[in-house]
N, C-alpha and C positions, 0 to 999 in steps of 0.2 A: 071825888076821889086825889085827882091831879091837886085840884087846889088845894084843899084841906089838908092831904097827906103827904103826898110824893113831895111836890115842892119845898114844903115848909121843911121835911127833914133830907131834904138834899140827893131823891129817889128819881135824878132825872133819868135813869136808863129804863125805867119801869113802866110797863104799860096796864090797865086796869081791868082788861078784858084779852083773851087770847083767840085773837081773830087771823085771819090770812093776810092781813097786810103787815103782820110782824115776824111771820114764819120763817124768813131768812136768817133772823135773828136770835131766834128759839134751838136751845139747844135739842136734836134727833132724839126721842124716846126711844128706848128697847124694853121687847116683852121675852118670854119662853118662846123659842123657837117652835114647840109643839103647845099651842095652850088650852088644848082639850085633854092633858095629862097633867099630872104633879109634877111640879119641877124639881128635878133630883140636882144634888149638890155639886156646885159645878157644871148645870147645865148651859148649855148652848142658848145663846139668843138671837133674836131676830129684830130689825125695826121697826116698830110698834106704829101703826099707822095714825098720823096727823086726825087730830080732835080739835076742830075748832068749837071754843067754850063763851060765846056773846054775852052770857048772862052771869047773873051776882052770884056765883055758887064758889068762891075763892080762886078763882081763876087769874091771878095775878100774876105776870109774867116780871120776872126781875134779877137782875143780876145778882151774885154772891155780895158785894157792895152794897149795894142797894139796901139788901134785906137785912144786912147789917147795922145800916141804920136805923131800919125798923124794928128788929130786936133790940137796939141800946135802948129806944125809947121804952119800950115795953121793960127791960129791966132795969130802967130808973126810972120807975113807976108812974109814966107818962110823960115824962119832961123832955122836948127835942134838944136839937144840936145847941140851942142859944137860951135855953132852960125854960119854954113854954111848956105849957102841958095843954096834951092834946086828948088824954081820956076825958077828961072832964065834959067834951063836946061830944061826947056818944051817946 
């Protein structure tokens, strides 16, 4: 993932899996204060528990800038920063 996608697209702050090793660099998630009830409009939030997701389930940790590079490639029909095509390889 890093060699074929992240590096060529300049996604240098991204990680292909969410593990405890990157926890200090990942934003804190939030969820409903009372998850056993319907969430009201403007309901209170609480810090969500940390979940490590080491398997390939779309668990990429990326900055907004890195995701912008990825989205630019998708919007350019697979063309990367230097014009190379990525979608043909998948």
